[in-house]
N, CA, C and O atoms as a printed pandas DataFrame, in Angstrom:
     atom_number atom_name residue_name chain_id  residue_number  x_coord  y_coord  z_coord
0              1         N          GLN        A               1   39.578 -119.314   -6.209
1              2        CA          GLN        A               1   40.022 -119.228   -7.588
2              3         C          GLN        A               1   39.020 -118.419   -8.399
3              4         O          GLN        A               1   37.809 -118.565   -8.234
4              5         N          VAL        A               2   39.530 -117.578   -9.262
5              6        CA          VAL        A               2   38.705 -116.744  -10.123
6              7         C          VAL        A               2   39.022 -117.088  -11.567
7              8         O          VAL        A               2   40.179 -117.053  -11.986
8              9         N          GLN        A               3   37.999 -117.417  -12.313
9             10        CA          GLN        A               3   38.182 -117.673  -13.745
10            11         C          GLN        A               3   37.646 -116.496  -14.538
11            12         O          GLN        A               3   36.581 -115.956  -14.240
12            13         N          LEU        A               4   38.409 -116.109  -15.560
13            14        CA          LEU        A               4   38.047 -114.978  -16.399
14            15         C          LEU        A               4   38.028 -115.444  -17.847
15            16         O          LEU        A               4   38.970 -116.089  -18.308
16            17         N          VAL        A               5   36.976 -115.125  -18.553
17            18        CA          VAL        A               5   36.850 -115.529  -19.948
18            19         C          VAL        A               5   36.596 -114.299  -20.804
19            20         O          VAL        A               5   35.562 -113.640  -20.685
20            21         N          GLU        A               6   37.567 -114.000  -21.677
21            22        CA          GLU        A               6   37.439 -112.845  -22.566
22            23         C          GLU        A               6   36.801 -113.257  -23.887
23            24         O          GLU        A               6   36.856 -114.418  -24.292
24            25         N          SER        A               7   36.203 -112.288  -24.536
25            26        CA          SER        A               7   35.672 -112.480  -25.883
26            27         C          SER        A               7   35.586 -111.123  -26.566
27            28         O          SER        A               7   35.671 -110.076  -25.924
28            29         N          GLY        A               8   35.415 -111.166  -27.880
29            30        CA          GLY        A               8   35.205 -109.927  -28.621
30            31         C          GLY        A               8   36.348 -109.492  -29.505
31            32         O          GLY        A               8   36.191 -108.566  -30.301
32            33         N          GLY        A               9   37.499 -110.138  -29.387
33            34        CA          GLY        A               9   38.613 -109.772  -30.247
34            35         C          GLY        A               9   38.318 -110.093  -31.703
35            36         O          GLY        A               9   37.577 -111.025  -32.012
36            37         N          ASP        A              10   38.918 -109.296  -32.598
37            38        CA          ASP        A              10   38.626 -109.480  -34.024
38            39         C          ASP        A              10   39.621 -108.687  -34.849
39            40         O          ASP        A              10   40.473 -107.980  -34.309
40            41         N          LEU        A              11   39.506 -108.810  -36.147
41            42        CA          LEU        A              11   40.239 -107.992  -37.099
42            43         C          LEU        A              11   39.351 -106.802  -37.454
43            44         O          LEU        A              11   38.194 -106.973  -37.840
44            45         N          VAL        A              12   39.899 -105.598  -37.320
45            46        CA          VAL        A              12   39.107 -104.399  -37.595
46            47         C          VAL        A              12   39.986 -103.393  -38.331
47            48         O          VAL        A              12   41.204 -103.367  -38.152
48            49         N          GLN        A              13   39.360 -102.574  -39.153
49            50        CA          GLN        A              13   40.101 -101.556  -39.895
50            51         C          GLN        A              13   40.435 -100.364  -38.994
51            52         O          GLN        A              13   39.731 -100.108  -38.017
52            53         N          PRO        A              14   41.496  -99.643  -39.320
53            54        CA          PRO        A              14   41.805  -98.423  -38.557
54            55         C          PRO        A              14   40.600  -97.483  -38.517
55            56         O          PRO        A              14   39.909  -97.291  -39.518
56            57         N          GLY        A              15   40.368  -96.912  -37.355
57            58        CA          GLY        A              15   39.210  -96.043  -37.165
58            59         C          GLY        A              15   37.976  -96.778  -36.697
59            60         O          GLY        A              15   36.984  -96.148  -36.331
60            61         N          GLY        A              16   38.018  -98.098  -36.703
61            62        CA          GLY        A              16   36.875  -98.884  -36.302
62            63         C          GLY        A              16   36.745  -99.040  -34.798
63            64         O          GLY        A              16   37.518  -98.477  -34.023
64            65         N          SER        A              17   35.747  -99.819  -34.408
65            66        CA          SER        A              17   35.448 -100.023  -32.989
66            67         C          SER        A              17   35.284 -101.509  -32.686
67            68         O          SER        A              17   34.919 -102.307  -33.549
68            69         N          LEU        A              18   35.562 -101.846  -31.444
69            70        CA          LEU        A              18   35.328 -103.193  -30.928
70            71         C          LEU        A              18   34.947 -103.070  -29.461
71            72         O          LEU        A              18   35.326 -102.111  -28.787
72            73         N          ARG        A              19   34.196 -104.047  -28.975
73            74        CA          ARG        A              19   33.921 -104.133  -27.547
74            75         C          ARG        A              19   34.369 -105.496  -27.051
75            76         O          ARG        A              19   33.893 -106.530  -27.520
76            77         N          LEU        A              20   35.283 -105.486  -26.104
77            78        CA          LEU        A              20   35.729 -106.715  -25.471
78            79         C          LEU        A              20   34.904 -106.969  -24.216
79            80         O          LEU        A              20   34.489 -106.041  -23.521
80            81         N          SER        A              21   34.680 -108.243  -23.950
81            82        CA          SER        A              21   33.957 -108.636  -22.739
82            83         C          SER        A              21   34.813 -109.581  -21.909
83            84         O          SER        A              21   35.631 -110.328  -22.445
84            85         N          CYS        A              22   34.617 -109.540  -20.607
85            86        CA          CYS        A              22   35.316 -110.442  -19.693
86            87         C          CYS        A              22   34.328 -110.889  -18.634
87            88         O          CYS        A              22   33.877 -110.096  -17.808
88            89         N          ALA        A              23   33.998 -112.172  -18.670
89            90        CA          ALA        A              23   33.065 -112.727  -17.699
90            91         C          ALA        A              23   33.833 -113.397  -16.566
91            92         O          ALA        A              23   34.708 -114.230  -16.799
92            93         N          ALA        A              24   33.489 -113.019  -15.334
93            94        CA          ALA        A              24   34.147 -113.580  -14.156
94            95         C          ALA        A              24   33.297 -114.694  -13.548
95            96         O          ALA        A              24   32.070 -114.680  -13.641
96            97         N          SER        A              25   33.973 -115.656  -12.927
97            98        CA          SER        A              25   33.279 -116.795  -12.325
98            99         C          SER        A              25   32.778 -116.490  -10.915
99           100         O          SER        A              25   32.124 -117.321  -10.285
100          101         N          VAL        A              26   33.096 -115.283  -10.423
101          102        CA          VAL        A              26   32.662 -114.874   -9.095
102          103         C          VAL        A              26   32.026 -113.497   -9.193
103          104         O          VAL        A              26   32.110 -112.823  -10.220
104          105         N          SER        A              27   31.394 -113.100   -8.108
105          106        CA          SER        A              27   30.854 -111.746   -8.076
106          107         C          SER        A              27   31.995 -110.743   -8.186
107          108         O          SER        A              27   32.973 -110.818   -7.443
108          109         N          ILE        A              28   31.862 -109.800   -9.123
109          110        CA          ILE        A              28   32.954 -108.835   -9.282
110          111         C          ILE        A              28   33.012 -107.872   -8.101
111          112         O          ILE        A              28   33.988 -107.138   -7.946
112          113         N          PHE        A              29   31.973 -107.869   -7.268
113          114        CA          PHE        A              29   32.023 -107.084   -6.033
114          115         C          PHE        A              29   33.057 -107.652   -5.056
115          116         O          PHE        A              29   33.543 -106.944   -4.173
116          117         N          SER        A              30   33.386 -108.936   -5.223
117          118        CA          SER        A              30   34.342 -109.580   -4.318
118          119         C          SER        A              30   35.789 -109.300   -4.710
119          120         O          SER        A              30   36.719 -109.707   -4.015
120          121         N          LEU        A              31   35.967 -108.611   -5.815
121          122        CA          LEU        A              31   37.304 -108.358   -6.337
122          123         C          LEU        A              31   37.738 -106.937   -6.025
123          124         O          LEU        A              31   36.934 -106.008   -6.089
124          125         N          ASP        A              32   38.988 -106.770   -5.692
125          126        CA          ASP        A              32   39.492 -105.448   -5.324
126          127         C          ASP        A              32   39.624 -104.533   -6.529
127          128         O          ASP        A              32   39.455 -103.319   -6.416
128          129         N          ALA        A              33   39.920 -105.102   -7.661
129          130        CA          ALA        A              33   40.058 -104.321   -8.892
130          131         C          ALA        A              33   39.944 -105.253  -10.084
131          132         O          ALA        A              33   40.203 -106.453   -9.993
132          133         N          MET        A              34   39.550 -104.666  -11.202
133          134        CA          MET        A              34   39.557 -105.399  -12.474
134          135         C          MET        A              34   40.140 -104.490  -13.538
135          136         O          MET        A              34   40.072 -103.264  -13.446
136          137         N          GLY        A              35   40.709 -105.117  -14.540
137          138        CA          GLY        A              35   41.320 -104.290  -15.569
138          139         C          GLY        A              35   41.579 -105.046  -16.853
139          140         O          GLY        A              35   41.335 -106.247  -16.967
140          141         N          TRP        A              36   42.077 -104.303  -17.804
141          142        CA          TRP        A              36   42.476 -104.830  -19.106
142          143         C          TRP        A              36   43.942 -104.473  -19.341
143          144         O          TRP        A              36   44.382 -103.355  -19.075
144          145         N          TYR        A              37   44.672 -105.444  -19.841
145          146        CA          TYR        A              37   46.062 -105.263  -20.217
146          147         C          TYR        A              37   46.216 -105.760  -21.654
147          148         O          TYR        A              37   45.360 -106.483  -22.164
148          149         N          ARG        A              38   47.300 -105.371  -22.293
149          150        CA          ARG        A              38   47.551 -105.867  -23.647
150          151         C          ARG        A              38   49.033 -106.141  -23.837
151          152         O          ARG        A              38   49.897 -105.545  -23.194
152          153         N          GLN        A              39   49.283 -107.068  -24.746
153          154        CA          GLN        A              39   50.664 -107.448  -25.057
154          155         C          GLN        A              39   50.811 -107.607  -26.554
155          156         O          GLN        A              39   50.185 -108.469  -27.170
156          157         N          ALA        A              40   51.652 -106.758  -27.133
157          158        CA          ALA        A              40   51.967 -106.843  -28.553
158          159         C          ALA        A              40   53.156 -107.782  -28.725
159          160         O          ALA        A              40   53.913 -107.999  -27.779
160          161         N          PRO        A              41   53.326 -108.340  -29.923
161          162        CA          PRO        A              41   54.437 -109.271  -30.157
162          163         C          PRO        A              41   55.780 -108.653  -29.810
163          164         O          PRO        A              41   56.101 -107.554  -30.262
164          165         N          GLY        A              42   56.562 -109.361  -29.006
165          166        CA          GLY        A              42   57.881 -108.895  -28.647
166          167         C          GLY        A              42   57.923 -107.806  -27.602
167          168         O          GLY        A              42   58.990 -107.267  -27.308
168          169         N          LYS        A              43   56.769 -107.473  -27.033
169          170        CA          LYS        A              43   56.704 -106.403  -26.039
170          171         C          LYS        A              43   56.164 -106.931  -24.719
171          172         O          LYS        A              43   55.626 -108.036  -24.651
172          173         N          GLN        A              44   56.314 -106.132  -23.681
173          174        CA          GLN        A              44   55.804 -106.527  -22.381
174          175         C          GLN        A              44   54.296 -106.274  -22.310
175          176         O          GLN        A              44   53.722 -105.550  -23.124
176          177         N          ARG        A              45   53.687 -106.891  -21.318
177          178        CA          ARG        A              45   52.263 -106.687  -21.103
178          179         C          ARG        A              45   52.063 -105.345  -20.382
179          180         O          ARG        A              45   52.678 -105.085  -19.348
180          181         N          ASP        A              46   51.207 -104.517  -20.941
181          182        CA          ASP        A              46   50.996 -103.173  -20.414
182          183         C          ASP        A              46   49.549 -102.948  -19.987
183          184         O          ASP        A              46   48.617 -103.543  -20.527
184          185         N          LEU        A              47   49.395 -102.083  -19.016
185          186        CA          LEU        A              47   48.069 -101.699  -18.558
186          187         C          LEU        A              47   47.331 -100.908  -19.636
187          188         O          LEU        A              47   47.907 -100.029  -20.277
188          189         N          VAL        A              48   46.065 -101.225  -19.826
189          190        CA          VAL        A              48   45.193 -100.441  -20.700
190          191         C          VAL        A              48   44.212  -99.640  -19.843
191          192         O          VAL        A              48   44.097  -98.423  -19.985
192          193         N          ALA        A              49   43.512 -100.338  -18.955
193          194        CA          ALA        A              49   42.554  -99.683  -18.067
194          195         C          ALA        A              49   42.407 -100.529  -16.816
195          196         O          ALA        A              49   42.444 -101.758  -16.873
196          197         N          ARG        A              50   42.241  -99.856  -15.685
197          198        CA          ARG        A              50   42.099 -100.566  -14.407
198          199         C          ARG        A              50   41.132  -99.799  -13.532
199          200         O          ARG        A              50   41.242  -98.583  -13.373
200          201         N          ALA        A              51   40.173 -100.536  -12.961
201          202        CA          ALA        A              51   39.163  -99.904  -12.123
202          203         C          ALA        A              51   39.131 -100.557  -10.748
203          204         O          ALA        A              51   39.037 -101.779  -10.638
204          205         N          LEU        A              52   39.208  -99.751   -9.714
205          206        CA          LEU        A              52   39.041 -100.255   -8.364
206          207         C          LEU        A              52   37.567 -100.558   -8.111
207          208         O          LEU        A              52   36.688 -100.038   -8.798
208          209         N          ARG        A              53   37.312 -101.395   -7.127
209          210        CA          ARG        A              53   35.939 -101.833   -6.850
210          211         C          ARG        A              53   35.008 -100.640   -6.608
211          212         O          ARG        A              53   33.896 -100.591   -7.135
212          213         N          TYR        A              54   35.471  -99.695   -5.813
213          214        CA          TYR        A              54   34.642  -98.522   -5.513
214          215         C          TYR        A              54   35.315  -97.233   -5.939
215          216         O          TYR        A              54   34.918  -96.148   -5.514
216          217         N          GLY        A              55   36.331  -97.348   -6.776
217          218        CA          GLY        A              55   37.080  -96.154   -7.118
218          219         C          GLY        A              55   36.992  -95.797   -8.574
219          220         O          GLY        A              55   36.145  -96.299   -9.312
220          221         N          SER        A              56   37.875  -94.929   -8.970
221          222        CA          SER        A              56   37.878  -94.430  -10.338
222          223         C          SER        A              56   38.628  -95.384  -11.255
223          224         O          SER        A              56   39.254  -96.343  -10.803
224          225         N          THR        A              57   38.554  -95.108  -12.524
225          226        CA          THR        A              57   39.227  -95.926  -13.533
226          227         C          THR        A              57   40.467  -95.209  -14.041
227          228         O          THR        A              57   40.452  -94.013  -14.332
228          229         N          GLN        A              58   41.528  -95.975  -14.135
229          230        CA          GLN        A              58   42.806  -95.460  -14.646
230          231         C          GLN        A              58   42.991  -95.964  -16.071
231          232         O          GLN        A              58   42.755  -97.138  -16.354
232          233         N          TYR        A              59   43.417  -95.069  -16.973
233          234        CA          TYR        A              59   43.664  -95.442  -18.364
234          235         C          TYR        A              59   45.107  -95.140  -18.750
235          236         O          TYR        A              59   45.719  -94.198  -18.246
236          237         N          ALA        A              60   45.627  -95.947  -19.643
237          238        CA          ALA        A              60   46.912  -95.630  -20.254
238          239         C          ALA        A              60   46.756  -94.365  -21.093
239          240         O          ALA        A              60   45.708  -94.145  -21.701
240          241         N          ASP        A              61   47.784  -93.544  -21.124
241          242        CA          ASP        A              61   47.717  -92.297  -21.889
242          243         C          ASP        A              61   47.376  -92.548  -23.354
243          244         O          ASP        A              61   46.676  -91.753  -23.981
244          245         N          SER        A              62   47.869  -93.645  -23.888
245          246        CA          SER        A              62   47.695  -93.929  -25.318
246          247         C          SER        A              62   46.246  -94.249  -25.690
247          248         O          SER        A              62   45.897  -94.230  -26.870
248          249         N          VAL        A              63   45.402  -94.542  -24.701
249          250        CA          VAL        A              63   44.009  -94.913  -25.019
250          251         C          VAL        A              63   42.987  -93.932  -24.457
251          252         O          VAL        A              63   41.792  -94.066  -24.719
252          253         N          LYS        A              64   43.441  -92.958  -23.697
253          254        CA          LYS        A              64   42.519  -91.988  -23.099
254          255         C          LYS        A              64   41.702  -91.285  -24.178
255          256         O          LYS        A              64   42.236  -90.826  -25.187
256          257         N          GLY        A              65   40.401  -91.213  -23.940
257          258        CA          GLY        A              65   39.507  -90.575  -24.903
258          259         C          GLY        A              65   39.032  -91.500  -25.998
259          260         O          GLY        A              65   38.121  -91.148  -26.749
260          261         N          ARG        A              66   39.628  -92.677  -26.108
261          262        CA          ARG        A              66   39.219  -93.648  -27.142
262          263         C          ARG        A              66   38.621  -94.908  -26.543
263          264         O          ARG        A              66   37.688  -95.485  -27.103
264          265         N          PHE        A              67   39.153  -95.336  -25.409
265          266        CA          PHE        A              67   38.704  -96.589  -24.780
266          267         C          PHE        A              67   37.915  -96.251  -23.518
267          268         O          PHE        A              67   38.196  -95.268  -22.832
268          269         N          THR        A              68   36.918  -97.093  -23.230
269          270        CA          THR        A              68   36.103  -96.910  -22.029
270          271         C          THR        A              68   35.892  -98.239  -21.337
271          272         O          THR        A              68   35.457  -99.215  -21.949
272          273         N          PHE        A              69   36.208  -98.262  -20.049
273          274        CA          PHE        A              69   35.977  -99.438  -19.212
274          275         C          PHE        A              69   34.597  -99.325  -18.593
275          276         O          PHE        A              69   34.194  -98.252  -18.143
276          277         N          SER        A              70   33.871 -100.442  -18.572
277          278        CA          SER        A              70   32.569 -100.439  -17.897
278          279         C          SER        A              70   32.323 -101.816  -17.301
279          280         O          SER        A              70   33.046 -102.773  -17.578
280          281         N          ARG        A              71   31.273 -101.893  -16.466
281          282        CA          ARG        A              71   30.972 -103.165  -15.824
282          283         C          ARG        A              71   29.471 -103.367  -15.722
283          284         O          ARG        A              71   28.701 -102.410  -15.638
284          285         N          ASP        A              72   29.073 -104.627  -15.729
285          286        CA          ASP        A              72   27.690 -105.017  -15.484
286          287         C          ASP        A              72   27.734 -105.941  -14.279
287          288         O          ASP        A              72   28.046 -107.126  -14.403
288          289         N          ASN        A              73   27.420 -105.396  -13.120
289          290        CA          ASN        A              73   27.543 -106.165  -11.883
290          291         C          ASN        A              73   26.614 -107.378  -11.866
291          292         O          ASN        A              73   26.962 -108.429  -11.327
292          293         N          ALA        A              74   25.450 -107.224  -12.451
293          294        CA          ALA        A              74   24.487 -108.331  -12.452
294          295         C          ALA        A              74   25.000 -109.518  -13.271
295          296         O          ALA        A              74   24.663 -110.666  -12.982
296          297         N          LYS        A              75   25.804 -109.242  -14.280
297          298        CA          LYS        A              75   26.331 -110.304  -15.131
298          299         C          LYS        A              75   27.760 -110.691  -14.763
299          300         O          LYS        A              75   28.349 -111.572  -15.389
300          301         N          ASN        A              76   28.317 -110.032  -13.745
301          302        CA          ASN        A              76   29.722 -110.288  -13.365
302          303         C          ASN        A              76   30.640 -110.164  -14.573
303          304         O          ASN        A              76   31.531 -110.986  -14.788
304          305         N          THR        A              77   30.408 -109.145  -15.333
305          306        CA          THR        A              77   31.135 -108.947  -16.587
306          307         C          THR        A              77   31.650 -107.521  -16.674
307          308         O          THR        A              77   30.963 -106.571  -16.298
308          309         N          VAL        A              78   32.872 -107.388  -17.177
309          310        CA          VAL        A              78   33.414 -106.072  -17.466
310          311         C          VAL        A              78   33.669 -105.973  -18.965
311          312         O          VAL        A              78   33.812 -106.980  -19.658
312          313         N          TYR        A              79   33.722 -104.746  -19.443
313          314        CA          TYR        A              79   33.850 -104.504  -20.870
314          315         C          TYR        A              79   34.958 -103.485  -21.134
315          316         O          TYR        A              79   35.343 -102.707  -20.262
316          317         N          LEU        A              80   35.442 -103.521  -22.343
317          318        CA          LEU        A              80   36.349 -102.488  -22.828
318          319         C          LEU        A              80   35.842 -102.053  -24.198
319          320         O          LEU        A              80   35.990 -102.773  -25.185
320          321         N          GLN        A              81   35.250 -100.880  -24.244
321          322        CA          GLN        A              81   34.808 -100.320  -25.514
322          323         C          GLN        A              81   35.976  -99.590  -26.135
323          324         O          GLN        A              81   36.545  -98.683  -25.529
324          325         N          MET        A              82   36.332  -99.983  -27.338
325          326        CA          MET        A              82   37.493  -99.417  -28.025
326          327         C          MET        A              82   37.027  -98.733  -29.298
327          328         O          MET        A              82   36.491  -99.377  -30.199
328          329         N          ASN        A              83   37.232  -97.439  -29.366
329          330        CA          ASN        A              83   36.859  -96.652  -30.541
330          331         C          ASN        A              83   38.102  -96.050  -31.188
331          332         O          ASN        A              83   39.174  -96.003  -30.584
332          333         N          SER        A              84   37.941  -95.598  -32.405
333          334        CA          SER        A              84   39.045  -94.961  -33.147
334          335         C          SER        A              84   40.305  -95.808  -33.075
335          336         O          SER        A              84   41.386  -95.308  -32.763
336          337         N          LEU        A              85   40.160  -97.071  -33.359
337          338        CA          LEU        A              85   41.284  -97.995  -33.236
338          339         C          LEU        A              85   42.392  -97.670  -34.229
339          340         O          LEU        A              85   42.149  -97.237  -35.355
340          341         N          LYS        A              86   43.619  -97.898  -33.765
341          342        CA          LYS        A              86   44.808  -97.629  -34.552
342          343         C          LYS        A              86   45.608  -98.918  -34.716
343          344         O          LYS        A              86   45.471  -99.838  -33.909
344          345         N          PRO        A              87   46.443  -98.994  -35.752
345          346        CA          PRO        A              87   47.267 -100.206  -35.913
346          347         C          PRO        A              87   48.094 -100.526  -34.672
347          348         O          PRO        A              87   48.332 -101.695  -34.366
348          349         N          GLU        A              88   48.528  -99.502  -33.966
349          350        CA          GLU        A              88   49.343  -99.741  -32.767
350          351         C          GLU        A              88   48.536 -100.292  -31.597
351          352         O          GLU        A              88   49.110 -100.612  -30.556
352          353         N          ASP        A              89   47.240 -100.409  -31.740
353          354        CA          ASP        A              89   46.408 -101.073  -30.726
354          355         C          ASP        A              89   46.409 -102.589  -30.905
355          356         O          ASP        A              89   45.866 -103.318  -30.075
356          357         N          THR        A              90   47.009 -103.050  -31.975
357          358        CA          THR        A              90   47.069 -104.491  -32.231
358          359         C          THR        A              90   47.828 -105.195  -31.115
359          360         O          THR        A              90   48.969 -104.846  -30.812
360          361         N          ALA        A              91   47.190 -106.185  -30.509
361          362        CA          ALA        A              91   47.784 -106.907  -29.382
362          363         C          ALA        A              91   46.826 -108.004  -28.922
363          364         O          ALA        A              91   45.676 -108.073  -29.355
364          365         N          VAL        A              92   47.329 -108.852  -28.038
365          366        CA          VAL        A              92   46.449 -109.749  -27.297
366          367         C          VAL        A              92   46.007 -108.996  -26.044
367          368         O          VAL        A              92   46.832 -108.482  -25.289
368          369         N          TYR        A              93   44.710 -108.941  -25.841
369          370        CA          TYR        A              93   44.148 -108.223  -24.699
370          371         C          TYR        A              93   43.761 -109.222  -23.611
371          372         O          TYR        A              93   43.080 -110.216  -23.866
372          373         N          TYR        A              94   44.213 -108.931  -22.395
373          374        CA          TYR        A              94   43.983 -109.825  -21.260
374          375         C          TYR        A              94   43.136 -109.128  -20.205
375          376         O          TYR        A              94   43.353 -107.961  -19.879
376          377         N          CYS        A              95   42.189 -109.851  -19.691
377          378        CA          CYS        A              95   41.413 -109.387  -18.545
378          379         C          CYS        A              95   42.151 -109.771  -17.261
379          380         O          CYS        A              95   42.737 -110.850  -17.172
380          381         N          ASN        A              96   42.117 -108.899  -16.291
381          382        CA          ASN        A              96   42.808 -109.120  -15.021
382          383         C          ASN        A              96   41.871 -108.837  -13.863
383          384         O          ASN        A              96   41.055 -107.917  -13.917
384          385         N          ALA        A              97   41.994 -109.640  -12.812
385          386        CA          ALA        A              97   41.260 -109.401  -11.577
386          387         C          ALA        A              97   42.237 -109.485  -10.405
387          388         O          ALA        A              97   43.148 -110.313  -10.396
388          389         N          GLU        A              98   42.032 -108.619   -9.423
389          390        CA          GLU        A              98   42.884 -108.589   -8.246
390          391         C          GLU        A              98   42.059 -108.896   -7.010
391          392         O          GLU        A              98   40.978 -108.340   -6.811
392          393         N          ARG        A              99   42.587 -109.791   -6.183
393          394        CA          ARG        A              99   41.973 -110.084   -4.888
394          395         C          ARG        A              99   43.109 -110.177   -3.889
395          396         O          ARG        A              99   43.862 -111.151   -3.886
396          397         N          GLY        A             100   43.234 -109.170   -3.044
397          398        CA          GLY        A             100   44.373 -109.108   -2.148
398          399         C          GLY        A             100   45.652 -108.992   -2.960
399          400         O          GLY        A             100   45.780 -108.119   -3.818
400          401         N          SER        A             101   46.587 -109.873   -2.683
401          402        CA          SER        A             101   47.871 -109.852   -3.385
402          403         C          SER        A             101   47.913 -110.802   -4.577
403          404         O          SER        A             101   48.966 -111.008   -5.181
404          405         N          VAL        A             102   46.779 -111.368   -4.904
405          406        CA          VAL        A             102   46.723 -112.359   -5.975
406          407         C          VAL        A             102   46.104 -111.761   -7.228
407          408         O          VAL        A             102   45.078 -111.083   -7.177
408          409         N          ASP        A             103   46.754 -112.032   -8.355
409          410        CA          ASP        A             103   46.250 -111.631   -9.663
410          411         C          ASP        A             103   45.718 -112.844  -10.420
411          412         O          ASP        A             103   46.308 -113.924  -10.394
412          413         N          PHE        A             104   44.602 -112.640  -11.087
413          414        CA          PHE        A             104   44.030 -113.673  -11.944
414          415         C          PHE        A             104   43.968 -113.129  -13.370
415          416         O          PHE        A             104   43.727 -111.942  -13.590
416          417         N          TRP        A             105   44.193 -114.029  -14.336
417          418        CA          TRP        A             105   44.244 -113.615  -15.738
418          419         C          TRP        A             105   43.341 -114.483  -16.599
419          420         O          TRP        A             105   43.164 -115.673  -16.335
420          421         N          GLY        A             106   42.781 -113.878  -17.618
421          422        CA          GLY        A             106   42.085 -114.634  -18.634
422          423         C          GLY        A             106   43.072 -115.166  -19.651
423          424         O          GLY        A             106   44.282 -114.967  -19.538
424          425         N          GLN        A             107   42.527 -115.849  -20.647
425          426        CA          GLN        A             107   43.378 -116.493  -21.660
426          427         C          GLN        A             107   43.805 -115.530  -22.764
427          428         O          GLN        A             107   44.715 -115.829  -23.537
428          429         N          GLY        A             108   43.154 -114.385  -22.834
429          430        CA          GLY        A             108   43.494 -113.384  -23.840
430          431         C          GLY        A             108   42.629 -113.476  -25.072
431          432         O          GLY        A             108   42.131 -114.545  -25.427
432          433         N          THR        A             109   42.457 -112.338  -25.721
433          434        CA          THR        A             109   41.713 -112.282  -26.982
434          435         C          THR        A             109   42.472 -111.371  -27.939
435          436         O          THR        A             109   42.923 -110.292  -27.553
436          437         N          GLN        A             110   42.610 -111.806  -29.181
437          438        CA          GLN        A             110   43.425 -111.090  -30.163
438          439         C          GLN        A             110   42.640 -109.950  -30.802
439          440         O          GLN        A             110   41.521 -110.132  -31.282
440          441         N          VAL        A             111   43.249 -108.783  -30.795
441          442        CA          VAL        A             111   42.723 -107.627  -31.522
442          443         C          VAL        A             111   43.752 -107.236  -32.572
443          444         O          VAL        A             111   44.912 -106.976  -32.253
444          445         N          THR        A             112   43.323 -107.197  -33.812
445          446        CA          THR        A             112   44.201 -106.814  -34.912
446          447         C          THR        A             112   43.568 -105.643  -35.650
447          448         O          THR        A             112   42.432 -105.725  -36.118
448          449         N          VAL        A             113   44.318 -104.558  -35.745
449          450        CA          VAL        A             113   43.841 -103.367  -36.437
450          451         C          VAL        A             113   44.672 -103.201  -37.705
451          452         O          VAL        A             113   45.859 -102.880  -37.652
452          453         N          SER        A             114   44.031 -103.424  -38.832
453          454        CA          SER        A             114   44.763 -103.405  -40.093
454          455         C          SER        A             114   43.789 -103.182  -41.237
455          456         O          SER        A             114   42.629 -103.592  -41.184
456          457         N          SER        A             115   44.294 -102.518  -42.275
457          458        CA          SER        A             115   43.483 -102.334  -43.475
458          459         C          SER        A             115   43.770 -103.431  -44.488
459          460         O          SER        A             115   43.179 -103.444  -45.568
């Protein structure tokens, strides 16, 4: 079992920045991939960024150039740096981990972009 705990969500003005964190209960080296997804009210959950254990990072077109995925292996933590935030980035952001065919999810953290 893998537990994921997100933090960092907040209310921010358009153009602002936030950094989300996701702490895993296991070594992130043991996971095949980790990523961030988001779900806006009334919409499906969509991929934001996904990184393979030894591979490259995939980003949604809508966040390319604004969001950056990173990891701290020593802390078993991954991050999502979000810059130039827009109102349409408003959503609950979920951390995801993949191990084989099993997906693990965090509880989500709310990001609201509004003036």
